[in-house]
FIFILUM-42618 format. One record per atom (N, C-alpha, C): x, y, z. Coordinates in steps of 0.001 Angstrom, whole numbers, plus 500000, padded with zeros to 6 digits. Layout:
! FIFILUM-42618
XYZ...
***
This chain:
! FIFILUM-42618
464636574775619045464682573836620162463443572959620135463640571645620240462507570734620248461920570641621641460611570532621716459956570374623006460131568957623504460204568767624848460311567416625374459062566617625042459209565322624945458053564475624692457090564556625863455787564429625622454814564506626695455135563530627818455055564038629041455272563185630190456724562971630545457656563622629798459072563439630087459640564703630693460522564518631617461132565664632275462110566345631326462191567666631426463186568405630651464538568242631332465512567757630577466827567490631136467867568233630324468771568908630987469840569621630303471083568747630299471683568494629120472811567575629047474108568194629537474217568443630812475429569026631379475978568113632469475747566841632373476206565905633372475066565062633895473832565576633840472682564799634309472090563971633190472121564450631980471495563699630886472412562586630409471852561402630243472624560264629771471968559704628505472792559531627481472344558943626223473054557613626053472294556567625801472859555248625513472743554976624024473802554490623430473827554154622005474088552659621880473240551984621148473380550539620935473864550312619514475077549826619371475644549573618050476863550429617799477962549786617404479210550506617199479652550599615763478686550607614830479011550871613435479154552363613194479186552759611937479363554177611627478233555019612192476988554531612094475851555292612612475957555456614116476294554372614827476396554443616270477525555335616734478682555234616088479806556089616466479499557555616187478889557844615026478535559226614706477533559772615715476551558943616105475559559374617091476203559644618437477075558749618872477720558908620170478581560158620222479347560406619160480195561595619137479363562868619122478292562876618325477456564077618255476762564339619584476265563296620247475606563479621540476601563933622598477791563364622559478814563772623523479251565201623270479391565593622013479760566967621685478717567960622177477463567501622322476400568365622828476395568437624352477254567637625005477366567707626449476762566561627202476157565600626508475535564471627202476582563474627664476257562750628729477027561567629101476577560443628163477527559747627570477187558766626544477848557431626857477072556375626763477586555016626828477234554317625524478219553701624897478004552988623636478197551498623867477213550689623445477252549244623573477492548613622202478442547715622135478723546990620903479001545531621253478296544613620599478419543197620952479774542618620579480425543180619552481744542700619178482802543391620040484017542889619933485125543490620663485761544643619915485233544920618738485781546005617923484647546841617363484978548046616956484011548965616366484114548909614845483128549491614181483170549577612726481987548941612021481204548120612742480017547544612125480357546667610937479755546979609788479960546189608580481247546544607851482086547358608461483395547687607878484465547204608849484998546026608599485956545438609519487035544688608750488072544289609456489227543641608836489633542414609635490403541547608992490955540385609676492292540049609031493133539354609780494461538999609289494528537512609000495191537177607898495367535783607500496747535646606858497585534815607425498930534564606901499718535855606714499532536772607662500281538015607622499716539078606708498614538792606027497969539752605122496649540186605755496370541488605716495131542022606288494099542184605180492949541546605354491852541633604405490701542408605043490013543208604241488765543829604681487611542892604372486527543010605130485376542159604843484754542488603492485013543672602987484512544080601679485162545383601273485109545679599995485689546917599493484665548032599621484976549044600426484077550171600620484717551423600025483966552137599222484442553397598660483437554489598987483859555726598794482983556874598985483266557859597871482449558884597782482619559916596758482898561260597434483439562167596664483721563489597222482452564160597750481299563835597177480041564430597625479581563878598970480253562870599502479872562284600800480434563150601921479837564314602091480395565315602992480286564923604458479199564261604844479055563859606246480070562773606598480253561810605715481238560761605973482639561340606046482969562243605157484302562848605175484505563678606439483455564350606906483550565082608171483736564118609345483101562942609256483285561915610286484745561471610332485349561260609171486762560891609132487626561970609774487315563223609504488033564328610164487860564247611674486640563993612118486333563976613549487099562878614272487302561723613628487992560626614290489491560608613976489967561643613273491392561753612994491901560804611939491043560450610981491434559471609967491402560031608552491246561344608400491114561919607059492364561716606216493516561583606858494757561389606102495009559925605777494065559060606123494208557636605855493400557187604640492864558136603887492104557801602689492708558515601488492417557986600315492826558600599053491570559018598299491613560173597654490505560650596831491063561059595476490409560595594415490863560959593079490870562477592893491839562966592157491830564389591805490668564708590878490313563736590059489168563876589155488635562492588849487317562371588775486685561087588472487324560449587251487751559205587418488346558467586306488245556980586625487273556313586005487064554888586222487259554159584899488343553403584747488486552569583553487394551502583534486842551256582371485817550230582205486339549243581170486550547999581600487256547013580791486332545860580431486438545399579201485713544220578732486703543088578498486249541839578501487164540728578188487908540975576892489185540641576910490028540925575762490772542231575898490447542996576955491174544225577231490591545479576617489445545394575928488846546582575340488447547536576450488842548821576323488664549769577414487896551014576996487217551575577973486622552905577880486780553517579263486268554735579446486411555381580748485139556143581087484852556204582372483887557166582897484722558197583636484800559393583080485735560380583620485204561778583381485689562703584183485360564109583931486552564785583270486273565809582532487305566485581765488241567262582680489471567439582208490420568267582951490046569738582841489407570096581711488978571492581533487818571800582476487743573005583005486677573372583952485340573616583247484705572549582808483424572657582118482283572452583106481155573132582922480015572946583820479324571612583560478562571154584555477758569933584389476629570193583388476296569232582516476852567883582378477994567774581383478492568915580906479517568878579862480848568337580379481021568295581700482257567730582256482350566229581993481221565587581621481216564162581312481120563883579818480942564920579029480622564744577612481694563958576867482956564267577114484027563613576346484068562115576616483944561720577889484034560285578188482810559546577671481629560167577727480435559504577217480468559409575691480957560451575057481055560414573591482048559364573121483062559103573929484070558123573554483899556776574228482700556502574756482462555270575503482322554104574529483406553420574282483520552444573193482684551187573402482168550969574595481368549767574827479948549897574266479576551090573833478271551307573212478456551841571800477585551460570875477640552046569532477438553566569617477940554259568605477889555725568634476451556237568747475516555586568071474126556041568112473576555980569536473963554968570298473491554866571678474187555869572587475411556220572265476096557265573042475378558600572883474931558873571674474205560130571432472917560155572257472258559008572370470990558953573105471169559084574619472412559059575101472641559222576542472264560616577024472300561597576121472034562978576532470612563155577048469670562444576466468273562626576857468032562295578331468405561118578837468183560863580265469046561728581174470230562114580711471064562992581541470351564314581789469803564896580748469075566159580907467804565952581726467146564811581532465927564541582291466219564360583777467342563732584108467728563577585513467932564936586171468529565864585446468773567198585996467478567938586283466413567547585624465137568245585791464271567643586891464650566479587430463818565829588450463859566583589773462757566522590489462696567041591858462913565852592789464053565816593478464457564611594188463532564235595336462836565197595913461936564860597020460508564574596559460313564396595262459004564047594730458690562589595080457646562317595871457347560927596254457094560010595070456665560572593957456363559736592786457609559027592251458796559549592551460013558914592060460225557545592683459620557307593837459793556018594500458719555017594090457982555332593038456940554426592559457338553716591268458542553966590776458969553449589473460402552957589567460732551941588799462120551496588761462927552418587848464194552499588137465083553309587309465173552717585905465130551387585819465199550748584515464029551126583621462816551138584185461643551537583397461758552988582970462239553831583872462398555259583553463425555430582436464536554704582514465548554803581466464998554332580122464216553258580130463630552764578874462720553806578264461954554502579111461071555560578605461867556732578045463130556827578442463976557919577946465007557416576944464617556368576216465381555963575042466574555076575287466682554464576475467845553627576757467543552146576519468432551496575808468281550072575524468758549245576713468402547964576700468913547068577743470433547027577713470993547088576518472450547076576405473058548298577077472505549479576839473030550698577452472896550654578967471766550126579438471563550041580890472598549109581509472826547955580881473761546989581448475209547405581335475570548079580246476968548407579992477385549775580509476425550580580969476799551900581486476054552259582770474750552350582711473997552862583852474150551979585081474178550661584890474313549762586037475677549863586704476669550384585997477983550549586610477929551514587792476964552400587785476781553351588886475720552866589864474637552308589331473507551924590186473843550733591082474451549688590535474710548475591305475519548724592575476667549396592502477468549544593719476918550562594708475976551373594304475446552393595215474093552025595804473221551431595001471883551068595462471834549588595853472815548812595408472932547377595676471801546563595054471187547083594034470346546334593107470552546967591739470264546226590688470420546768589354469317547731588986469483548412587868468505549409587423467122548822587237467041547539586841465741546917586611464905546852587875465550546868589053464843546803590324464953548082591137465944548904590883466237550045591746465152551107591695464851551679592838463936552811592909464511553987592137463698554610591321464114555818590610464565556879591596463910556955592747464278557973593737465722557815594190466134556596594487467492556368594964468514556527593848468205555998592683469135556131591567469306557595591176468214558337591139468303559753590792469141560508591807469012560157593090469827560792594125471303560574593850471665559352593482473059559038593205473586559835592028472848559827590925473334560511589730473346562024589911472324562543590542472279563996590722473371564473591678473422563890592874474366564362593881475792564029593500475999562848592926477347562449592601477878563017591301477058562980590242477573563258588910477100564546588273475929565042588655475331566120587873475190567451588613474988567430589914474790568704590624476093569466590801477211568755590870478534569382590925479444568628589973480543569239589589481431568574588637482404567626589325482628567780590628483607566941591306482991565979592313481655565908592365481001565113593390481283563637593310481586563108592125481767561668591955483217561228592021484141562117592333485528561695592506485567560604593579486203559496593277486124558302594121487210558328595193486817557925596408487774557803597504487742556408598100488843555989598695488931554681599320489976554748600438489941553748601291490865553719602422492238553254601982493265553913602500494643553505602241495157552559603315494329552284604317494681551375605410493531550395605591493716549321606332492600548409606582491426549136607239490210548705606904489025549363607448488955549237608967489490548142609496489522548010610944490332549093611607491363549551610931492159550673611431491451551996611173490934552159609948490324553428609566489152553790610466488204552863610604487003553151611388487099552623612812487550551374612957487547550751614269488520551392615245489805551415614892490808551931615810490721553445615964490601554158614861490488555614614961489189556007615651488105555281615354486845555579616014486915555365617506487532554268617925487651553995619362488446555082620070489567555489619471490373556532620108489605557846620207488853558186619153488092559435619170486991559390620229486307558261620338485242558127621329485797558183622737486892557481622976487500557510624304488006558896624650488624559568623683489121560923623923487989561884624238486824561664623612485673562539623842484999562251625178485323561136625798484700560797627068483512559879626959483363559213625815482283558240625656482683556943626360481793556414627165482032555139627823481739554019626832482737553168626597482584552083625636482359550760626361481322550061625955481025548722626450481154547762625269482385547308625000482630546396623889482470544958624365482012544109623482481710542747623860480466542652624719479625543677624648478411543748625470477205543838624543476542542733624329475368542708623457474153543230624206473537544261623673472310544782624283471178543801624031470549543350625096469447542409624955468126543102624718467943544254625350466663544954625212466789546369625744465939547241625201465738548584625745464433548541626530464500548919627807463334548859628682462834550262629013461545550383629142460927551618629620460718551462631133461357552328631902461299552217633354460032552794633950459293553599633152458148554308633711458601555607634342457893556082635331458235557349635971459577557220636682460322558299636656461609558301637330462576559206636608463717559471637243464689560390636636465298559841635356465380558529635234465901557907634024464812556996633474464058557451632504462880556685632069463191555443631239464458555273630804464806554160629935466010553407630487466218552202629996467384551420630395467773550476629276469071550244629138469605549251628210470139548096629039469661546897628745470073545716629492471003544862628657472141544467629247473053543495628665473069542285629598473715541188629213473759540036630115474397540333631466475207541402631546475956541652632780475694543025633391474889543846632727474758545208633220473450545814632737472956546741633506471768547514633127472116548984633306472019549757632224472370551176632261471125552002632005470780552856632947469630553738632782470015554947631936469054555475631224469338556575630297468112557460630122468384558692629711467299559626629381466856559458627932467775558997627090467462558740625681468318557585625212467771556782624310468491555633623758468435555701622238469577555500621622469661555440620162470065554025619783469210553317619075469503551960618620470014552047617183471298551832617030471956551956615723472385550576615253471408549735614996471623548366614537471020548185613150471412547133612420470772546857611130469271546647611298468550546846610197467088546808610308466554545424610640467348544370610409466893543042610764467275542659612194468025543528612881468415543271614265467777544238615247467481545449614813466950546474615722465639546083616399464659545494615695463373545197616354463494544292617565464473543406617592464620542495618726465069543213619984465674544374619837466184545135620972465210546230621394464491546790620457463586547906620731462373547462621549461784548380622325460554548047623047459414547779622065458434546979622457457271546743621590456605548062621201456220548168619938455544549363619469456464550474619005457773550241619060458702551298618660458725551506617156458681550413616401458779550484614941457694549640614295457397549975613047456562549110612239457389547935611738456862547208610779457540546033610244458582546461609217459831546611609677460895547029608753461534545842608041461103544631608361461649543467607663461304543496606182460235544224605837459829544305604435460842545082603585461811545726604236462870546387603473463759545372602761463722544121603211464488543086602542465976543172602821466721542262602191468164542195602380468841541979601035469917542684600806470695542535599575472128542196599957472675541081599452474024540653599842475115541308599004476306541316599560477518541722598843478568540647599083479238540229598023480291539219598101481580539826597568482687539518598237483998539972597769484929538774597630485663538738596537486644537678596294488021538334596269488866537929597220490203538506597388491228537517596835492003537949595879493014537086595255494390537723595425495310536981596036496690537441596171497520536735595112498002537499594135498794536949593034500281536950593379501009536091592712502444535997592972503243537053592224502538537913591500503191538988590746502176540116590520502652541223590053501764542334589718501108542055588380499767542160588335499058541823587108498362543035586481498296544153587191497718545374586623498261546581587360498350547695586648498772548961587262497580549786587743496378549313587495495190550089587839494878549986589325494512551114589925494081551111591321492665550561591452491842550842590451490478550322590436489988550303589007488982549472588737488381549421587413487017548770587518486138549139586599484862548462586433484984547501585263484093546523585221484115545551584132482728545407583538482672545147582246481417544866581550481580543563580795480438542915580513480433541626579814481314540613580532481314540677581859482167539846582694481452539603584015481715538472584691481157538323586041481730539328587031482889539872586731483482540919587567482648542189587429482354542827588550481701544137588514482745545236588699483416545203589851484510546146590117485683545360590690486882545831590411488082545231590966488969546346591511489571546103592673490388547093593366491731546474593738492765547303593673494090546896594132494181547200595634494235546139596435494261546289597892495653545981598445496663545947597597497989545494597998498566546338599122498572547650598943499190548517599946498464548445601275497127548535601241496347548511602480496451547168603188496742546104602455496793544769603056498078544515603814499070545387603631500343545212604315501300544273603616501038543930602366501945543059601622503237543817601333504385543301601703505650543999601436505877544174599937506320545338599570506569545603598148507604544643597584508558544290598412509640543416597940509145542037597535507990541639598028507467540311597679507039540227596226506687541372595655506190541389594283504752540940594158504105540570595247502727540087595202501743541244595032500574540926594521499511541920594367498200541317594832497453542089595632496148541644596134495050542406595402494234541689594642493092542281593959491805541813594632490861542721594748489569542413595362488478542630594328487713541586594063486555541685593188485339541925594071484638543022593829483469543391594634482202543149593834481275542380594422480044541984593743478846542485594536478142543468594008476936543985594635475721543192594160474625543294594927473411542535594625473785541096594261474542540472595170475238539227594847474460537986595237473154538003595105472347536838595456472807535590594708473164535735593450473576534583592645474887533978593127475702534774593849477005534300594290477050533979595782476047534413596528476126534343597992476246532919598517475682531940597813475727530567598291476769529701597607477570530294596732478554529509595983479711529087596880480312527938596552481472527458597301482657528391597069483448528658598108484605529542597933485536529109596806485814527828596701486720527350595643486163527662594254484855527544594111484241527852592815484328529342592509484131530172593527484240531616593323485667532004592951486618531449593642488020531757593337488350531352591903487945530166591494488214529696590138487547530591589103486277530930589349485525531760588397486176533119588218486561533748589309487046535127589203488526535202588885489275534155589157490644534089588653490606534043587129489731533222586581489608533137585124489092534454584552488089535064585214487514536316584708488540537436584713489369537508585762490402538547585794491455538303584721491710537045584405492633536740583325492121537210581974490795537259581814490216537756580567490256539280580499490356539921581655490428541388581690491869541884581661492748541189582387494150541600582501495033540462582009495764540707580953496607539661580383497604539133581400498061539998582288499056539595583268498554538601584283497231538494584432496666537580585429496487536160584887496621535986583582496319534679582994497263533592583487498535533919583547499523532914583935500038533116585349499513534127586048499979534397587408499459533335588367500270533009589350499852532067590366499134532773591505498284532038592197497548532591593342498229532120594624498709533080595393499374532793596657498357532493597749497260533229597736496196533023598711494905533580598128493785533111598637492479533578598177491494533482599333490673534506599459489689534587600540488375535082599951487269534518600390485932534983600012485249535526601257484735536734601165483968537314602268482560537616601775481586537456602665480186537657602296479471538426603396478679539372602999477736540026603908476353539725603346475659538763603940474376538324603391473286539373603551473443540241604521472469541319604735473209542650604734473959542897603662474785544108603605473944545376603630472838545384602894471971546567602820470518546105602683469618547061602791468242546781602399468162546775600868467059546305600319466879546304598866466256547639598455466986548408597678466540549750597317465565549763596160464434549109596342463431548979595283462330550013595490461450550221594496460349551171594673459498550821595894459063551844596592458237551670597771458994551678599081460325551663599018461089551598600267461119552932601004460945554034600315461026555336600983460014555434602118458817554936601887457778555022602914458043554074604077458920553092603876459203552103604919460390552493605794461184553450605347462383553837606087462013554893607134462204554595608418461785555538609460462778556665609649462291557762610171463166558803610668463743558368611998464471559244612694465087558835613961464095558560615078462930559222615062461955559021616125461249557682615984460900557084617110460118555854617121458797556130617838458009555079618039456749555218618754456907555279620261458142555200620763458409555253622196459170556537622502458647557418623365459370558651623700460769558352624224461733559077623703463109558925624153463891557841623468463250557053622610463928555961621900464036556334620425465231556227619881465502556665618519466263555562617780466235555628616464466942554640615653467876555339614680468920554622614307469888555135613340470420553974612527470866554263611353471423553260610452471211553683609026471990553104608124471876553467606708470527553097606129469752552268606838468416551871606384467353552902606758467703553862607581466740554888608000466547555925606895465603556827607100465249557819606085466299558915606040467235558779605120468292559770604954468223560464603598467423559913602676467436560410601313468531559773600472469419559016601109470530558349600438470280556849600382470936556153599460470928554688599541471673554232600793471751552913600977472436552364602149473939552439601936474521553550602316475938553820602124476555554281603440477872554410603470478537554943604653478083556370604914477851557122603851477341558488604005475989558491604698475091557615604252473777557540604868473860557121606325474768556207606650474917555761608037475321556908608941476308557696608514476759558814609342475659559857609483474976560163608393473889561144608467472793560684609426472477559405609401471430558925610286471857559022611742473131558754612013473615558847613380473556560248613935473979561230613144473931562609613627472491563096613746471615562638612847470200563017612942469572562437614202469911561194614535469366560580615748469865561303616995471142561686616998471677562422618151470983563767618301470753564453617186470059565742617245468653565574617800467963564520617351466606564278617834466612563903619313467582563097619727467651562685621127467919563858622048468911564666621702469228565826622539468079566822622513467466567009621343466329567910621250465157567460622095464956566146622213463838565635623007464024565905624492465269566157624883465554566438626290465437567912626609465001568687625627464769570106625872465991570953625713466997570448625020468227571206624823468473571381623337469283572361622975469559572572621550470168571338620924469868571143619656470465570028618917471968570201618883472738569107618823474187569210618822474697569967617603475806570647617807476433571340616679476738570324615590476534570715614347476638569750613239478096569530612859478876569061613794480290568846613522480514567740612506479580566794612475479741565663611564478891565813610318478019566796610288477083566919609163477685567870608152478221567307607064478893568137606088477947568939605227476737568451605021475757569154604191474397568582604505473375569320604160472031568812604386471757567670603430470896566767603876470582565610603022469703566014601882
***
């Protein structure tokens, strides 16, 4: 049991304690559910009319598009527990075994996959790495050295955050070609920067937890329905069912310290002021400081911003049978079949492919028409069926501040849930979770903030209903 902060009354969350949560993304929803499960009265404020944060959907000409393609891995235990909690676990698909086709222009293919035979790590990856045709055989042999070295790292060693993953790979015998054609296929979509910039600490976390510590940790999962339904609608129903008061369309202007009194804090919106015993601000790192009281956080703007761009192309015919694939030697990074989730009738024969571009600074300012032209041509070089296919519709979505930049030195800049103000806590994928800025990290930060908030009130931390495993 955590002791109450100095000068704060001990409050038991049995109807008297009130927790306010600012932000309705994954971190905010996870925090609200965990605090409510512990018995607190909870009010959640979200400036939009819908929940889900950076995972949302919109409809255009009868087709539902997500703002971006979001995937998770089997090792994302907290996120998967969150899906269970909101009643959405049956709305996602998870591979039976990791299998990612990797395609080069002209159709040359290889795979990143685990063996069907029950082999221990790292031998469960040996066959696909040995047969990885995008690298010469001599470079495939040299892959073993960094794989074994990754298994030997101590993930909580602060020194890992002082070096880029690219420099570490070079010291372990990896060429620029190997880094670009293999290692970046994992680093880019998870850390949202390439190996040349990525913190060794974050990259090592991804490879160890996803690929090396267990044989099934990297099995890929994705939503079978629009993200607005998966997180937004299911999340809203779960929060309402739990008794969380939702204030949608209510932008929190500031968190105020009331001074002495039964409710030492308050959240102010343009139309309402709600007093609270604890406040959790679950906003992006570039938005949270404007709401928090002075002195709550240091300068988190130095975490930077990394954009993600998605190009959605609706073809007039089916151009590939693949559900997902990675690409090398192409402007395409990953491509996903979003046809079923988009609601396109099967009888139409149309197919919706989404090209997902991480660390997309080079693409973030490009004109939509130019992006559509570039990636229509690039997909034609990967899939023969796309060369002559017509485009029924095309949409470009951009998140200019999708994540922080996971470069060396960021570990010391990412705060835990506590701030410099008693009773005020923060949550978000940018907080100190040990994970990169992912949906898993967002959920973990939310449950950690709820535990800290309830603990500060002198009551036991909430049961870890959403925490699938320790970070």
